[in-house]
Structure formats: C-alpha cells, structure tokens
N, C-alpha and C positions, 0 to 999 in steps of 0.2 A: 650787617648790623654791627656797630662798634660795641664792644663789651669792655668797660673800664677795668684796668688791672687792680688787683687787691693789694693794698699797702698795709703791712702789718703794723699794729700799734705797739706801744711800749710794753704792755703785758704779754703779748704774744712773743716778742723778742726775748723777754726775760724768761719765759717758760721754755723756749727753745734753747737758750743758753744753759739753763738749769739742766734740761734733759741731756744735753751734750756732755755736761760735766759728770752727771750721774753715769752715763753710758761708758765713757772713756777714762774717767778719772782725771784728777788735776795734773798728774805726771805725764800722761800721754799727749795731752793737748799741745804743749810746746814742741814736742817731737813731730806731731802731725803738721803743725804750722811751719816748722823748719822744712819738712818735706815738700809741702805745697809751695813754699818760697823758692826752694831749689828747683822745682819743676817749672815754675813760672820763669825763673831766671834762664833755665836751659831752653825753654820755648822761645823767649825773646831773642836769645843768642842764635838759635837756629833760624829764626826769621830774618835777623839781621844778616847772618851769613849767606842766606839764600838770596837776599836783595843785593849784597855785594857781588855774589857770583854772577847774577844777571847783568849787572853793570860792567863787570869785567868781560863777560862774553860779548856783550854789545860793543864794547870798545875794541875788542879784538876782531869782531866781524867788520867794523868800520875800516880798520887798518888793513885787513887782509883782502877786502874787495877791490878789484881793479877799477880805476876810474875810467869812464867812457870819454 
C-alpha cells in the first residue's frame, strides 16, 4: 500500500526555523552551516578521488595484461 509523503507547509517551516534559532542562537547557525558545507565538500572530493582511483587502476590493468 502506498502512503504519500507529508510535505510541510509554510507555517511548519517557520516554526522549525524559529525553534532552531532559539536552540542554537543566531551566532552559532553560520558556524554550523560552514561546518556542513565543509563536510559536503570533503565528501564530494572523496567520492571524486575514489572514482579517479578506479579509472586509474582500470587503465593500469589494461596496460599490464598480456594480449593473447
């Protein structure tokens, strides 16, 4: 049975943002966003490096295998 996802409305989003500002304060939020941005950037860099490592290893495998 398919259950539709709940999409929050305008008031729910406003209440959540207000609660976050109350909990963390106005000065901590930019620091948290900077940390999240740095984490996302490092994750993407790691994924990109992993993909390039795979292509490099595949290229070396092709060149080191003897042809029949």
